[in-house]
SEKE-50055 format. One record per residue (C-alpha): x negated, y negated, z negated. Coordinates in Angstrom, 2 decimals. Layout:
// SEKE-50055
site x = X y = Y z = Z
...
//
This chain:
// SEKE-50055
site x = -131.30 y = -97.18 z = -96.84
site x = -129.35 y = -100.24 z = -98.57
site x = -129.99 y = -100.62 z = -102.21
site x = -127.60 y = -101.08 z = -105.19
site x = -129.55 y = -104.52 z = -105.81
site x = -129.00 y = -105.86 z = -102.39
site x = -125.12 y = -105.20 z = -102.66
site x = -125.31 y = -107.03 z = -105.76
site x = -127.31 y = -109.89 z = -104.16
site x = -124.68 y = -110.09 z = -101.16
site x = -121.80 y = -110.27 z = -103.46
site x = -123.44 y = -112.88 z = -105.39
site x = -124.28 y = -115.16 z = -102.65
site x = -120.77 y = -114.35 z = -101.16
site x = -119.07 y = -115.48 z = -104.29
site x = -121.21 y = -118.42 z = -104.95
site x = -121.75 y = -119.78 z = -101.48
site x = -125.15 y = -120.69 z = -102.45
site x = -128.57 y = -118.94 z = -102.41
site x = -129.45 y = -120.90 z = -105.78
site x = -126.35 y = -120.67 z = -107.30
site x = -126.59 y = -116.75 z = -106.92
site x = -130.19 y = -116.68 z = -108.34
site x = -128.91 y = -118.45 z = -111.06
site x = -126.10 y = -115.90 z = -111.74
site x = -128.42 y = -112.86 z = -111.20
site x = -131.08 y = -114.41 z = -113.23
site x = -133.62 y = -114.12 z = -110.52
site x = -135.55 y = -116.69 z = -108.20
site x = -134.03 y = -118.14 z = -105.29
site x = -136.93 y = -116.48 z = -103.00
site x = -136.13 y = -113.31 z = -104.18
site x = -132.53 y = -113.93 z = -103.26
site x = -133.40 y = -114.98 z = -99.64
site x = -135.85 y = -112.11 z = -99.16
site x = -133.02 y = -109.60 z = -100.38
site x = -130.45 y = -110.97 z = -97.84
site x = -133.44 y = -111.32 z = -95.31
site x = -134.37 y = -107.30 z = -95.86
site x = -130.66 y = -106.23 z = -95.65
site x = -130.12 y = -108.35 z = -92.48
site x = -133.24 y = -106.41 z = -90.90
site x = -131.80 y = -103.09 z = -92.01
site x = -128.55 y = -103.48 z = -90.26
site x = -129.50 y = -105.63 z = -87.61
site x = -126.69 y = -108.32 z = -88.03
site x = -126.69 y = -111.66 z = -89.55
site x = -124.49 y = -111.77 z = -92.79
site x = -124.53 y = -115.36 z = -93.79
site x = -124.05 y = -118.66 z = -91.79
site x = -124.70 y = -122.49 z = -92.64
site x = -121.45 y = -124.45 z = -93.35
site x = -122.41 y = -128.05 z = -94.66
site x = -124.02 y = -127.62 z = -97.82
site x = -122.95 y = -123.88 z = -98.38
site x = -123.65 y = -120.38 z = -96.92
site x = -120.47 y = -118.31 z = -95.63
site x = -120.03 y = -114.97 z = -94.65
site x = -120.15 y = -113.98 z = -90.80
site x = -117.47 y = -111.65 z = -89.59
site x = -119.67 y = -108.83 z = -89.99
site x = -121.06 y = -110.12 z = -93.27
site x = -117.49 y = -110.02 z = -94.55
site x = -116.80 y = -106.43 z = -93.83
site x = -120.11 y = -105.41 z = -95.44
site x = -119.33 y = -107.64 z = -98.52
site x = -115.80 y = -105.72 z = -98.78
site x = -117.50 y = -102.29 z = -99.00
site x = -120.19 y = -103.72 z = -101.38
site x = -117.46 y = -105.12 z = -103.69
site x = -115.65 y = -101.77 z = -103.65
site x = -118.80 y = -99.81 z = -104.26
site x = -119.88 y = -101.92 z = -107.14
site x = -116.52 y = -101.56 z = -108.74
site x = -116.50 y = -97.72 z = -108.33
site x = -120.14 y = -97.60 z = -109.49
site x = -119.30 y = -99.61 z = -112.76
site x = -116.27 y = -97.22 z = -113.49
site x = -118.20 y = -94.28 z = -112.97
site x = -121.14 y = -95.37 z = -115.16
site x = -118.51 y = -96.28 z = -117.83
site x = -116.80 y = -92.77 z = -117.65
site x = -119.93 y = -90.97 z = -117.88
site x = -120.65 y = -92.82 z = -121.20
site x = -117.70 y = -90.78 z = -122.77
site x = -118.26 y = -86.93 z = -123.72
site x = -116.13 y = -85.18 z = -121.14
site x = -115.40 y = -82.82 z = -124.05
site x = -113.50 y = -85.51 z = -126.29
site x = -110.33 y = -87.22 z = -125.54
site x = -112.00 y = -90.66 z = -125.33
site x = -112.10 y = -92.81 z = -122.07
site x = -109.68 y = -93.77 z = -119.44
site x = -107.12 y = -92.13 z = -117.47
site x = -105.57 y = -93.78 z = -114.53
site x = -102.17 y = -92.57 z = -113.04
site x = -100.24 y = -93.48 z = -110.01
site x = -96.84 y = -92.69 z = -108.92
site x = -93.56 y = -94.21 z = -107.43
site x = -91.68 y = -96.75 z = -109.09
site x = -88.38 y = -94.92 z = -109.60
site x = -90.12 y = -91.32 z = -111.16
site x = -92.64 y = -93.77 z = -113.01
site x = -90.24 y = -95.44 z = -114.98
site x = -87.36 y = -92.69 z = -115.38
site x = -89.92 y = -90.17 z = -116.29
site x = -93.69 y = -90.62 z = -116.32
site x = -93.84 y = -93.58 z = -118.37
site x = -92.13 y = -92.14 z = -121.14
site x = -94.28 y = -89.06 z = -121.11
site x = -97.53 y = -91.18 z = -120.84
site x = -96.40 y = -93.20 z = -123.66
site x = -96.05 y = -90.35 z = -125.96
site x = -99.22 y = -88.69 z = -124.79
site x = -101.36 y = -91.87 z = -125.38
site x = -99.86 y = -92.40 z = -128.79
site x = -101.17 y = -89.01 z = -130.08
site x = -104.85 y = -89.94 z = -128.85
site x = -106.05 y = -93.33 z = -130.41
site x = -109.24 y = -93.16 z = -128.71
site x = -107.70 y = -92.73 z = -125.33
site x = -106.72 y = -95.57 z = -122.72
site x = -104.11 y = -94.70 z = -120.16
site x = -103.16 y = -97.02 z = -117.30
site x = -99.94 y = -96.23 z = -115.01
site x = -99.76 y = -97.70 z = -111.43
site x = -96.31 y = -97.92 z = -109.98
site x = -95.99 y = -98.59 z = -106.08
site x = -95.73 y = -96.98 z = -102.58
site x = -97.46 y = -93.95 z = -101.40
site x = -100.02 y = -95.68 z = -99.13
site x = -101.41 y = -98.05 z = -101.73
site x = -101.43 y = -95.05 z = -104.38
site x = -103.09 y = -92.92 z = -102.19
site x = -105.85 y = -95.40 z = -100.95
site x = -106.60 y = -96.17 z = -104.63
site x = -106.95 y = -92.42 z = -105.43
site x = -109.18 y = -91.51 z = -102.41
site x = -111.23 y = -94.65 z = -103.62
site x = -111.29 y = -93.06 z = -106.93
site x = -109.51 y = -95.90 z = -108.56
site x = -106.96 y = -93.43 z = -109.72
site x = -107.68 y = -90.15 z = -111.50
site x = -104.20 y = -88.43 z = -111.09
site x = -101.16 y = -89.04 z = -108.63
site x = -97.65 y = -87.84 z = -108.98
site x = -95.68 y = -88.02 z = -105.43
site x = -92.93 y = -86.33 z = -103.63
site x = -94.06 y = -83.38 z = -101.25
site x = -93.72 y = -85.64 z = -97.82
site x = -96.23 y = -88.28 z = -99.29
site x = -99.20 y = -85.91 z = -100.52
site x = -102.68 y = -87.02 z = -99.60
site x = -105.18 y = -84.69 z = -97.82
site x = -107.62 y = -85.07 z = -100.63
site x = -107.46 y = -83.55 z = -104.28
site x = -106.06 y = -80.50 z = -105.83
site x = -102.16 y = -80.24 z = -105.88
site x = -100.15 y = -78.64 z = -108.69
site x = -96.12 y = -78.20 z = -108.04
site x = -94.27 y = -80.08 z = -111.12
site x = -90.73 y = -79.36 z = -110.07
site x = -87.98 y = -79.96 z = -107.70
site x = -86.08 y = -83.11 z = -108.06
site x = -82.32 y = -83.12 z = -107.57
site x = -80.11 y = -85.84 z = -106.79
site x = -76.25 y = -86.43 z = -107.62
site x = -73.26 y = -88.68 z = -106.51
site x = -72.08 y = -91.34 z = -109.05
site x = -68.87 y = -93.08 z = -109.08
site x = -67.11 y = -96.04 z = -111.05
site x = -64.98 y = -95.12 z = -113.68
site x = -61.67 y = -96.33 z = -111.84
site x = -58.66 y = -94.65 z = -110.05
site x = -59.96 y = -95.96 z = -106.76
site x = -62.90 y = -93.21 z = -106.97
site x = -60.79 y = -90.32 z = -108.37
site x = -61.98 y = -87.89 z = -105.91
site x = -63.04 y = -84.87 z = -108.19
site x = -60.16 y = -82.54 z = -107.19
site x = -60.38 y = -83.08 z = -103.25
site x = -64.09 y = -83.58 z = -102.32
site x = -64.45 y = -83.93 z = -98.71
site x = -66.89 y = -85.57 z = -96.50
site x = -63.98 y = -87.48 z = -94.69
site x = -63.05 y = -88.83 z = -98.30
site x = -66.59 y = -89.71 z = -99.15
site x = -67.01 y = -91.48 z = -95.82
site x = -64.25 y = -93.90 z = -96.65
site x = -65.78 y = -95.26 z = -99.68
site x = -68.02 y = -98.06 z = -99.90
site x = -71.69 y = -96.92 z = -100.23
site x = -74.48 y = -98.29 z = -102.64
site x = -78.07 y = -97.60 z = -101.02
site x = -81.54 y = -97.81 z = -102.03
site x = -82.29 y = -98.76 z = -98.61
site x = -80.66 y = -98.86 z = -95.10
site x = -81.61 y = -95.80 z = -93.68
site x = -79.91 y = -94.04 z = -96.41
site x = -81.99 y = -90.72 z = -96.62
site x = -80.87 y = -89.78 z = -99.98
site x = -77.25 y = -90.43 z = -99.41
site x = -77.34 y = -88.69 z = -95.98
site x = -79.22 y = -85.51 z = -97.22
site x = -76.83 y = -85.20 z = -100.06
site x = -73.90 y = -85.24 z = -97.50
site x = -75.92 y = -82.73 z = -95.52
site x = -76.67 y = -80.44 z = -98.17
site x = -72.75 y = -80.44 z = -99.70
site x = -70.93 y = -80.54 z = -96.44
site x = -73.20 y = -79.24 z = -93.64
site x = -72.90 y = -82.52 z = -91.94
site x = -73.26 y = -86.20 z = -92.23
site x = -70.69 y = -89.01 z = -91.75
site x = -70.71 y = -90.38 z = -88.33
site x = -69.88 y = -94.10 z = -89.88
site x = -69.98 y = -95.23 z = -93.68
site x = -69.82 y = -98.73 z = -95.06
site x = -72.88 y = -99.83 z = -96.84
site x = -71.39 y = -102.28 z = -99.23
site x = -74.59 y = -103.05 z = -101.46
site x = -78.45 y = -102.47 z = -100.56
site x = -81.16 y = -102.59 z = -103.31
site x = -84.43 y = -100.69 z = -103.67
site x = -84.05 y = -100.06 z = -107.38
site x = -81.89 y = -97.18 z = -109.00
site x = -81.26 y = -99.35 z = -112.10
site x = -79.39 y = -101.86 z = -109.88
site x = -77.98 y = -99.13 z = -107.94
site x = -76.29 y = -98.03 z = -110.95
site x = -75.33 y = -101.55 z = -112.10
site x = -73.43 y = -102.11 z = -108.84
site x = -71.65 y = -98.76 z = -109.09
site x = -70.67 y = -99.83 z = -112.62
site x = -69.33 y = -102.92 z = -111.27
site x = -67.00 y = -101.28 z = -108.65
site x = -69.10 y = -102.07 z = -105.37
site x = -69.15 y = -98.25 z = -104.37
site x = -70.40 y = -94.74 z = -104.87
site x = -74.21 y = -93.74 z = -104.77
site x = -76.56 y = -90.94 z = -104.67
site x = -79.58 y = -91.30 z = -107.47
site x = -82.17 y = -88.93 z = -108.49
site x = -80.66 y = -86.95 z = -111.68
site x = -83.68 y = -87.77 z = -114.00
site x = -83.16 y = -91.29 z = -113.14
site x = -79.44 y = -91.19 z = -114.20
site x = -80.02 y = -88.95 z = -117.15
site x = -82.49 y = -91.44 z = -118.56
site x = -80.42 y = -94.57 z = -117.80
site x = -78.62 y = -96.67 z = -120.39
site x = -75.79 y = -96.62 z = -117.73
site x = -75.17 y = -92.85 z = -117.73
site x = -72.05 y = -92.88 z = -119.66
site x = -70.58 y = -96.09 z = -117.66
site x = -70.39 y = -93.91 z = -114.31
site x = -68.63 y = -90.60 z = -113.20
site x = -70.59 y = -87.71 z = -111.29
site x = -68.95 y = -84.60 z = -109.71
site x = -70.82 y = -82.15 z = -111.69
site x = -73.72 y = -80.03 z = -111.19
site x = -71.82 y = -78.19 z = -108.29
site x = -72.48 y = -81.36 z = -106.43
site x = -76.14 y = -81.69 z = -107.43
site x = -78.81 y = -81.17 z = -104.47
site x = -82.46 y = -80.67 z = -103.89
site x = -84.08 y = -83.79 z = -103.01
site x = -87.56 y = -82.44 z = -102.50
site x = -90.63 y = -81.37 z = -104.66
site x = -92.87 y = -83.32 z = -106.49
site x = -96.70 y = -82.68 z = -107.00
site x = -99.24 y = -83.53 z = -109.31
site x = -102.81 y = -84.52 z = -107.58
site x = -106.11 y = -84.61 z = -109.35
site x = -109.81 y = -84.75 z = -107.73
site x = -111.84 y = -81.57 z = -107.53
site x = -113.67 y = -80.86 z = -110.81
site x = -111.54 y = -83.40 z = -112.89
site x = -110.40 y = -80.73 z = -114.88
site x = -113.84 y = -80.42 z = -116.29
site x = -113.03 y = -83.57 z = -118.19
site x = -110.89 y = -82.69 z = -121.29
site x = -108.79 y = -85.82 z = -121.19
site x = -107.68 y = -85.09 z = -117.69
site x = -107.04 y = -81.30 z = -118.20
site x = -105.34 y = -82.17 z = -121.60
site x = -102.77 y = -84.65 z = -119.42
site x = -102.60 y = -82.21 z = -116.67
site x = -101.46 y = -79.52 z = -118.96
site x = -98.94 y = -81.61 z = -120.57
site x = -97.52 y = -82.85 z = -117.47
site x = -97.16 y = -79.44 z = -115.87
site x = -95.67 y = -77.78 z = -119.16
site x = -93.32 y = -81.05 z = -119.44
site x = -92.19 y = -81.18 z = -115.84
site x = -89.15 y = -79.25 z = -116.43
site x = -87.46 y = -82.41 z = -117.68
site x = -87.23 y = -83.33 z = -114.03
site x = -84.61 y = -80.26 z = -113.52
site x = -80.97 y = -81.35 z = -114.00
site x = -80.28 y = -78.37 z = -115.97
site x = -82.83 y = -79.51 z = -118.75
site x = -82.25 y = -83.08 z = -118.79
site x = -80.31 y = -84.57 z = -121.57
//
């Protein structure tokens, strides 16, 4: 069985590239460092370090074990820090991960209000791609996730927050005056501002509204930022389909036109994910309850 102290020694030597400097950083003798590494290599039956001039460097096998050791020690540190806080008090840390769009338009304002109510609580929000967020969640670097249904991890307890909706937005100009005669043919003749070239949200909106998608359309501008998409629409570059919660929290919401609620469509469901037994911590349970009870703001009928 590998001991925690051996992991600490491995990481120190890998960082310092020297047994003597690693011994100084850990406050032990150089012989203790050598013995610890020798014992570790004996247990796993591989060489972890090799000489490179006056330094020692990791072998390929040592590199792999060092990465594991760094992650293990970090998680151990975070866990011990968390244990120090009383699970029945609103103290300690909460780490939440979600996508950039919903993070900026909905979750960040919710967490800002929540954090301001509890002075002894520290809340950190990570915005990124699903794969990165799920990896950090599974490594216990995140306590909560807010993700769409298609991107949910296999691990964790899941609670439905709501169904996200999307809507078509247009510039306020006569060129885009299609409110009275909305057809797929008319839509497909207009330039489109897209989040990405695959255009999943735009095509899904067309399918839901007209029962089919355009055979051809002109992608005038592509940018993976809903805020920049709205700016492009305002400047007359084309129409766009964006989540309603993004539009209604945007400073640009009164500078574009929509087709009204009749042409808002489902864009999928969002879930809150947390670790098993996490609700035993009052800070986690309190935030989960807050987000679930406040999740109705993602519904277009209740956004202001």
